[in-house]
C-alpha positions as CSV (number, residue, x, y, z in Angstrom):
1,X,18.2,-17.9,15.8
2,X,17.5,-21.4,15.4
3,X,19.7,-23.7,17.5
4,X,19.8,-27.3,16.7
5,X,19.4,-30.0,19.8
6,X,20.4,-33.8,20.1
7,X,16.3,-33.8,19.8
8,X,16.0,-32.5,16.7
9,X,15.5,-35.3,13.6
10,X,17.7,-35.2,10.9
11,X,15.7,-34.0,8.0
12,X,18.8,-35.5,5.9
13,X,19.0,-38.7,7.6
14,X,18.6,-41.4,4.2
15,X,18.8,-38.8,1.5
16,X,20.7,-39.3,-1.3
17,X,23.9,-37.6,-1.4
18,X,24.5,-35.4,-4.4
19,X,27.4,-33.5,-4.0
20,X,30.1,-33.0,-1.4
21,X,31.8,-29.9,-1.2
22,X,34.6,-28.7,1.0
23,X,32.1,-27.0,3.8
24,X,28.7,-28.0,2.7
25,X,27.0,-31.5,1.6
26,X,24.0,-31.3,-1.0
27,X,21.0,-34.0,-0.5
28,X,18.3,-35.1,-2.9
29,X,15.2,-33.5,-1.9
30,X,13.0,-36.6,-1.1
31,X,9.6,-34.6,-1.3
32,X,10.2,-32.6,-4.3
33,X,12.6,-33.6,-7.0
34,X,13.4,-29.9,-8.3
35,X,14.9,-29.4,-4.9
36,X,17.5,-30.0,-2.9
37,X,18.6,-29.6,0.8
38,X,22.3,-27.8,1.4
39,X,23.7,-28.7,4.8
40,X,27.0,-26.9,6.3
41,X,29.5,-29.5,7.2
42,X,29.9,-29.4,11.4
43,X,33.6,-30.3,10.1
44,X,35.7,-29.5,6.7
45,X,36.7,-32.2,5.4
46,X,40.7,-30.3,4.6
47,X,41.2,-29.3,8.4
48,X,40.6,-25.7,7.6
49,X,41.2,-24.2,10.9
50,X,38.0,-21.6,10.9
51,X,35.4,-24.2,12.1
52,X,38.2,-26.0,14.3
53,X,38.3,-22.8,16.6
54,X,35.1,-21.5,15.8
55,X,32.5,-24.8,16.9
56,X,29.2,-22.4,15.9
57,X,30.5,-21.6,12.8
58,X,27.9,-23.9,10.8
59,X,24.9,-22.4,12.4
60,X,26.0,-18.8,12.0
61,X,26.9,-19.5,8.2
62,X,23.7,-20.9,7.5
63,X,21.5,-17.8,9.2
64,X,23.6,-15.6,7.4
65,X,23.1,-17.5,4.1
66,X,19.2,-17.3,4.6
67,X,18.5,-14.1,5.8
68,X,20.4,-12.7,2.4
69,X,18.5,-14.6,0.3
70,X,15.6,-14.1,2.0
71,X,16.1,-10.1,1.4
72,X,17.5,-11.0,-2.1
73,X,14.1,-12.8,-3.0
74,X,12.0,-10.0,-1.7
75,X,14.3,-7.6,-4.2
76,X,12.8,-9.7,-6.9
77,X,16.2,-11.0,-7.9
78,X,15.9,-14.5,-8.3
79,X,17.5,-16.9,-5.9
80,X,17.4,-20.7,-5.5
81,X,16.5,-20.7,-1.8
82,X,13.6,-21.7,-0.8
83,X,13.3,-21.8,3.4
84,X,15.5,-23.1,5.7
85,X,15.4,-26.4,7.2
86,X,17.0,-26.3,10.4
87,X,20.1,-24.6,12.2
88,X,22.7,-26.3,9.9
89,X,20.3,-26.7,6.1
90,X,18.3,-25.5,4.1
91,X,16.4,-26.1,1.3
92,X,17.2,-24.6,-2.3
93,X,16.4,-25.2,-6.3
94,X,18.5,-27.9,-7.6
95,X,20.7,-25.9,-9.9
96,X,23.6,-27.0,-12.4
97,X,26.5,-24.7,-11.3
98,X,28.2,-22.4,-13.9
99,X,31.7,-22.7,-13.5
100,X,32.6,-19.4,-12.7
101,X,32.1,-17.2,-9.5
102,X,31.4,-13.2,-9.8
103,X,33.3,-10.9,-7.1
104,X,32.0,-7.4,-7.3
105,X,33.8,-4.4,-5.6
106,X,33.0,-1.0,-4.5
107,X,36.2,-0.3,-3.1
108,X,39.7,-1.5,-4.0
109,X,41.6,-3.8,-1.8
110,X,42.6,-7.2,-1.1
111,X,43.8,-9.5,-3.3
112,X,42.6,-6.6,-6.4
113,X,45.7,-4.3,-5.1
114,X,48.2,-6.8,-5.3
115,X,47.1,-7.8,-9.4
116,X,47.0,-3.7,-10.0
117,X,49.3,-2.4,-7.3
118,X,48.8,1.0,-9.3
119,X,45.4,1.6,-7.9
120,X,45.2,3.0,-4.1
121,X,43.7,0.8,-1.4
122,X,40.2,2.7,-0.8
123,X,39.8,3.6,-4.2
124,X,35.6,3.7,-5.0
125,X,34.4,2.0,-7.9
126,X,31.2,3.7,-9.2
127,X,29.9,1.9,-10.9
128,X,30.9,-1.3,-8.6
129,X,33.6,-3.4,-10.2
130,X,32.9,-6.8,-11.7
131,X,35.1,-9.8,-12.1
132,X,35.5,-13.3,-13.0
133,X,37.4,-15.8,-11.7
134,X,36.9,-19.6,-13.0
135,X,36.1,-22.2,-10.3
136,X,39.0,-24.8,-10.2
137,X,40.3,-26.0,-7.1
138,X,43.5,-27.0,-8.7
139,X,44.6,-24.1,-9.9
140,X,43.0,-21.6,-6.5
141,X,40.0,-19.8,-8.9
142,X,42.1,-18.0,-11.3
143,X,40.7,-14.5,-12.5
144,X,39.8,-14.9,-15.6
145,X,38.7,-11.8,-18.5
146,X,34.9,-12.1,-20.4
147,X,36.3,-13.0,-23.8
148,X,37.8,-16.2,-22.2
149,X,34.8,-17.2,-20.5
150,X,32.8,-16.6,-24.3
151,X,35.5,-17.9,-25.9
152,X,35.9,-21.2,-23.7
153,X,31.8,-21.4,-24.1
154,X,32.1,-21.1,-20.0
155,X,28.9,-18.9,-20.4
156,X,27.2,-17.9,-23.4
157,X,26.5,-14.1,-23.7
158,X,23.2,-13.9,-22.7
159,X,24.1,-15.7,-19.9
160,X,26.9,-13.3,-18.8
161,X,25.3,-10.0,-19.6
162,X,22.3,-11.4,-17.0
163,X,25.2,-12.0,-14.2
164,X,26.2,-9.0,-14.3
165,X,23.1,-7.4,-14.5
166,X,22.0,-9.8,-11.5
167,X,24.9,-9.0,-9.6
168,X,25.1,-5.3,-9.6
169,X,21.5,-5.6,-8.5
170,X,22.2,-8.2,-5.9
171,X,25.0,-6.1,-4.4
172,X,23.0,-2.7,-4.3
173,X,20.7,-4.7,-2.1
174,X,23.3,-5.7,0.2
175,X,24.7,-2.4,0.6
176,X,21.8,-0.6,1.2
177,X,21.0,-2.9,3.9
178,X,24.6,-3.0,5.6
179,X,24.5,0.5,5.6
180,X,21.5,1.1,7.6
181,X,23.5,-0.5,10.2
182,X,26.5,1.4,9.7
183,X,28.5,-1.1,7.6
184,X,30.3,-0.4,4.4
185,X,29.6,-3.7,1.8
186,X,33.4,-4.0,0.6
187,X,32.9,-6.2,-1.9
188,X,31.4,-9.9,-2.8
189,X,31.3,-12.9,-4.2
190,X,28.5,-14.6,-6.1
191,X,27.7,-18.0,-7.6
192,X,24.7,-18.9,-10.2
193,X,23.3,-22.1,-11.3
194,X,21.1,-23.3,-14.1
195,X,17.8,-24.2,-13.2
196,X,15.1,-25.0,-16.1
197,X,17.3,-22.7,-18.3
198,X,17.2,-20.2,-16.4
199,X,20.1,-18.0,-14.2
200,X,20.1,-18.1,-10.7
201,X,21.9,-16.8,-7.9
202,X,22.7,-19.7,-6.3
203,X,25.3,-21.4,-3.3
204,X,25.5,-19.1,-0.6
205,X,26.1,-15.7,1.0
206,X,27.6,-15.9,4.0
207,X,30.2,-14.1,6.1
208,X,33.3,-15.5,4.0
209,X,31.4,-14.5,0.8
210,X,32.1,-10.4,1.5
211,X,34.3,-7.8,3.3
212,X,32.5,-5.7,5.6
213,X,33.9,-2.7,7.3
214,X,31.7,-1.3,10.4
215,X,31.5,2.0,10.0
216,X,34.2,2.0,7.4
217,X,36.8,1.2,9.4
218,X,38.9,-2.0,8.0
219,X,40.3,-2.2,11.3
220,X,37.2,-3.8,12.3
221,X,36.1,-6.0,10.1
222,X,34.0,-8.6,11.6
223,X,34.1,-10.9,8.3
224,X,36.2,-14.1,7.3
225,X,39.5,-11.8,7.2
226,X,38.9,-11.3,11.0
227,X,39.7,-15.3,11.0
228,X,43.7,-15.0,9.6
229,X,45.2,-13.7,12.6
230,X,46.8,-17.1,14.4
231,X,44.5,-18.8,16.4
232,X,46.1,-20.0,20.0
233,X,42.5,-22.5,20.8
234,X,42.9,-20.3,24.5
235,X,39.6,-19.7,25.2
236,X,39.3,-15.7,24.6
237,X,40.6,-16.4,20.8
238,X,37.4,-18.7,20.3
239,X,35.5,-16.3,22.0
240,X,36.9,-13.7,19.7
241,X,36.1,-15.6,16.6
242,X,32.4,-16.4,17.4
243,X,31.8,-13.5,18.3
244,X,32.5,-12.0,15.3
245,X,30.9,-14.4,12.4
246,X,27.7,-14.2,15.7
247,X,27.5,-10.6,15.4
248,X,27.4,-10.9,11.8
249,X,24.6,-13.2,11.5
250,X,22.7,-11.1,14.1
251,X,22.8,-8.1,12.3
252,X,21.5,-10.0,9.0
253,X,19.1,-11.0,11.5
254,X,17.6,-7.2,11.3
255,X,17.7,-6.6,7.4
256,X,14.6,-5.3,6.8
257,X,11.3,-7.4,5.1
258,X,9.5,-6.1,2.5
259,X,6.4,-3.8,3.5
260,X,8.0,-1.5,6.4
261,X,6.8,1.4,5.1
262,X,3.0,2.1,3.8
263,X,1.5,4.8,1.0
264,X,-1.7,6.9,2.1
265,X,-3.7,7.5,-0.9
266,X,-5.8,10.8,0.6
267,X,-9.0,12.1,-1.5
268,X,-10.5,14.9,-1.0
269,X,-14.5,14.3,-1.0
270,X,-15.0,16.8,-3.1
271,X,-12.8,18.5,-5.5
272,X,-12.7,21.9,-7.1
273,X,-10.1,20.6,-10.2
274,X,-11.3,16.9,-10.7
275,X,-14.6,15.0,-10.7
276,X,-15.1,12.1,-9.1
277,X,-14.9,9.9,-11.7
278,X,-11.6,11.3,-12.4
279,X,-10.4,10.8,-8.5
280,X,-11.7,7.1,-9.0
281,X,-9.6,6.8,-11.8
282,X,-6.5,8.5,-10.4
283,X,-6.7,6.3,-7.1
284,X,-6.8,3.5,-9.5
285,X,-3.5,4.0,-11.7
286,X,-1.9,5.3,-8.5
287,X,-2.8,2.0,-6.0
288,X,-2.1,-0.4,-8.9
289,X,1.6,0.7,-9.4
290,X,1.9,0.8,-5.4
291,X,0.4,-2.2,-5.1
292,X,3.0,-4.3,-8.5
293,X,6.3,-2.7,-6.3
294,X,4.7,-4.5,-3.3
295,X,3.9,-1.2,-1.2
296,X,1.1,-1.3,1.4
297,X,-1.6,1.5,0.3
298,X,-4.8,2.7,2.5
299,X,-7.2,4.5,0.6
300,X,-8.8,7.4,2.6
301,X,-11.5,9.9,1.9
302,X,-11.1,13.1,4.0
303,X,-11.1,16.8,3.4
304,X,-8.6,17.5,6.6
305,X,-5.2,15.9,6.2
306,X,-4.4,16.0,10.1
307,X,-7.3,14.0,11.1
308,X,-6.9,11.4,8.7
309,X,-3.7,10.4,9.8
310,X,-4.1,11.0,12.9
311,X,-4.1,6.9,13.4
312,X,-0.9,6.7,11.4
313,X,1.6,8.8,14.1
314,X,1.4,5.6,16.5
315,X,2.5,2.5,14.1
316,X,6.2,3.9,13.4
317,X,6.1,2.7,9.8
318,X,7.6,5.3,7.4
319,X,3.9,7.1,5.6
320,X,3.7,8.6,2.6
321,X,1.0,10.5,2.0
322,X,-0.6,11.0,-2.0
323,X,-2.8,14.1,-1.8
324,X,-5.5,13.6,-4.8
325,X,-7.1,17.2,-6.6
326,X,-5.1,19.7,-3.5
327,X,-2.9,21.6,-2.6
328,X,-0.3,19.6,-0.8
329,X,2.3,22.6,-0.1
330,X,-0.8,23.9,2.0
331,X,-1.1,20.9,4.0
332,X,2.3,19.1,4.7
333,X,2.7,21.6,7.6
334,X,0.1,20.1,9.8
335,X,1.8,15.8,9.7
336,X,5.1,14.6,9.7
337,X,5.0,12.4,7.0
338,X,6.7,13.0,3.3
339,X,3.5,14.6,1.1
340,X,3.5,14.4,-3.0
341,X,0.1,16.6,-4.5
342,X,-1.2,14.6,-7.1
343,X,-3.1,15.9,-10.6
344,X,-3.0,20.0,-9.5
345,X,-2.8,21.8,-11.8
346,X,-3.2,19.3,-14.4
347,X,-6.2,19.4,-17.1
348,X,-8.2,16.0,-16.2
349,X,-9.4,15.4,-19.5
350,X,-5.8,15.0,-21.0
351,X,-3.3,11.4,-20.6
352,X,-0.9,14.0,-18.8
353,X,-2.7,13.6,-15.6
354,X,-2.1,10.0,-15.8
355,X,1.6,10.5,-16.3
356,X,1.5,12.6,-13.2
357,X,-0.2,9.9,-11.5
358,X,2.4,7.1,-12.6
359,X,4.9,9.7,-11.6
360,X,3.5,10.5,-7.9
361,X,3.7,6.9,-7.1
362,X,7.4,6.3,-8.1
363,X,8.1,9.1,-6.2
364,X,6.9,7.5,-2.9
365,X,7.9,4.3,-4.0
366,X,11.6,6.2,-4.0
367,X,11.3,8.1,-0.5
368,X,10.3,4.1,0.9
369,X,12.5,2.7,-0.2
370,X,15.5,4.7,1.7
371,X,14.5,2.4,4.6
372,X,13.4,-0.9,2.7
373,X,16.8,-2.4,0.5
374,X,14.0,-5.3,-1.0
375,X,11.8,-2.5,-2.1
376,X,15.4,-0.4,-3.6
377,X,15.7,-4.0,-5.3
378,X,12.4,-4.0,-7.2
379,X,12.8,-0.5,-8.4
380,X,16.0,-1.2,-9.4
381,X,14.6,-4.0,-11.7
382,X,11.3,-1.9,-12.7
383,X,13.5,0.8,-14.0
384,X,15.3,-1.0,-16.1
385,X,12.6,-3.1,-17.3
386,X,10.8,0.1,-18.2
387,X,14.2,1.7,-19.8
388,X,14.3,-2.0,-22.1
389,X,10.8,-1.2,-23.3
């Protein structure tokens, strides 16, 4: 994680301050009128104990936020995040924040149980439950229903639908990323902003934004609620608090980047079922669809599957093999990869074979998405887009 030293130049020095919040300061970006620099305050302006007792919190919070936004950006979710500037500052698109925060819940706990005491703690919501809260410090961000949001013109109906859709997608991506680290994402809070007539997921997504339970165990939580116990200022107390936030920041550093897996299009030198022209068209259709989803794809021509894939054994990356015009089941035992047969048994003179190519590409993408949350997010968006067409 980047560390701020006394010799680092201050990228915010001399910049106009646009907004000063409790934990953040927003500066105008002198190089881009449509961007801002967002800095985590070294100390809060309200004496909040978390920052007093966790001096590394600004850098750890910024690390967590930047890693979360990078993952969401790669998943095709529109956010305001552009890039990290230094240990405690990142650059973002300038937004006009909407006055509503969104909480997406997978598990019933916390304030939800106080409002709905009949619900058992630990109850799971499928699909995730969405709640809205008005951004109002004086009223401590009260719960607000959709009818009031629309009736008070806080959001338009289209904006509300967009926020709900994008919040669920963002939750799904973060949930998948945490699950790969044996951590349960219980709930998370998102905020949105308007940017050039578009809604972007904005503000921050840090360790104060979510509840996370390592191994699914509430008693070993690492999020902000771990800081609610009395802190006596002792070295042990300070170390415990700092370690929790550092643990989360370091875990997010390991969130997978896009492109972890690869697809291999294996075409035989000759096929008894497809002409050379048809094989070429099949390669084009599949390659184009995988490329559009951000999946790396190699084209290989060989009659022996095991020989053609020897070079992938030491790569360590997930691989899915699509065999064109061949009987994949006869070849699967020779390699340790998922193998998908494409076009076999279909009449090359009909449109049915092209639909099968698209389905095979989709199947390969789903396999690779198991270990790639960003690809998983893009698949969710692609599926939603095609279902609306």
